[in-house]
C-alpha positions as CSV (number, residue, x, y, z in Angstrom):
1,X,-93.5,1.2,-13.0
2,X,-91.8,-2.1,-13.7
3,X,-90.7,-0.8,-17.1
4,X,-89.1,2.2,-15.5
5,X,-87.1,-0.1,-13.1
6,X,-86.0,-2.2,-16.0
7,X,-84.9,0.8,-18.0
8,X,-83.0,2.2,-15.0
9,X,-81.3,-1.2,-14.6
10,X,-80.3,-1.2,-18.2
11,X,-79.0,2.4,-18.0
12,X,-76.9,1.6,-15.0
13,X,-75.5,-1.6,-16.5
14,X,-72.4,0.1,-18.1
15,X,-71.6,1.9,-14.8
16,X,-71.8,-1.4,-12.8
17,X,-69.5,-3.0,-15.4
18,X,-67.0,-0.1,-15.0
19,X,-67.3,-0.4,-11.2
20,X,-66.5,-4.1,-11.4
21,X,-63.4,-3.4,-13.5
22,X,-62.2,-0.7,-11.1
23,X,-62.7,-3.0,-8.2
24,X,-60.6,-5.7,-10.0
25,X,-57.8,-3.3,-10.8
26,X,-57.8,-2.1,-7.2
27,X,-57.7,-5.6,-5.9
28,X,-54.8,-6.6,-8.1
29,X,-52.9,-3.4,-7.2
30,X,-53.3,-4.2,-3.5
31,X,-52.1,-7.8,-4.1
32,X,-49.0,-6.5,-5.8
33,X,-48.4,-3.9,-3.1
34,X,-48.5,-6.6,-0.4
35,X,-46.6,-9.3,-2.3
36,X,-43.8,-10.1,0.1
37,X,-41.8,-12.2,-2.4
38,X,-41.8,-9.4,-4.9
39,X,-40.6,-6.9,-2.4
40,X,-37.8,-9.3,-1.3
41,X,-36.8,-9.8,-5.0
42,X,-36.7,-6.0,-5.4
43,X,-34.4,-5.7,-2.4
44,X,-32.1,-8.4,-3.7
45,X,-32.0,-6.6,-7.1
46,X,-31.1,-3.2,-5.6
47,X,-28.3,-4.9,-3.5
48,X,-26.9,-6.4,-6.7
49,X,-27.1,-3.1,-8.5
50,X,-25.3,-1.4,-5.6
51,X,-22.5,-4.0,-5.6
52,X,-22.2,-3.7,-9.4
53,X,-21.9,0.1,-9.1
54,X,-25.0,0.8,-11.2
55,X,-26.8,2.3,-8.3
56,X,-25.5,5.1,-6.1
57,X,-25.4,4.8,-2.3
58,X,-27.9,7.6,-2.1
59,X,-30.4,6.1,-4.5
60,X,-29.9,2.7,-2.8
61,X,-30.8,4.2,0.5
62,X,-33.9,5.8,-0.8
63,X,-35.1,2.6,-2.5
64,X,-34.2,0.4,0.4
65,X,-36.1,2.5,2.8
66,X,-39.2,2.4,0.6
67,X,-39.0,-1.4,0.3
68,X,-38.4,-1.9,4.0
69,X,-41.4,0.3,4.7
70,X,-43.5,-1.9,2.4
71,X,-42.3,-5.0,4.2
72,X,-43.4,-3.4,7.5
73,X,-46.8,-2.7,6.0
74,X,-47.0,-6.3,4.8
75,X,-46.2,-7.6,8.3
76,X,-48.8,-5.3,9.8
77,X,-51.4,-6.5,7.3
78,X,-50.6,-10.1,8.2
79,X,-51.1,-9.4,11.9
80,X,-54.4,-7.7,11.2
81,X,-55.6,-10.7,9.1
82,X,-54.4,-13.1,11.8
83,X,-51.7,-14.8,9.8
């Protein structure tokens, strides 16, 4: 009985390792998504691109709306976490 449990533990080891990797990737993606400084830097960049003429008004509007939405999500997350 104990041998069967040990074998099952060994068989599931690679899957637990993959799960750990997936959890780490998800955590880093979430951190990046909610990085207020990065979003602000992106906003600054698209404003510069608009002023330089390398970004159309239409594309600017789309990208700005996405970034402002992300800022709203960041603020909401902060409220939920009590910050």
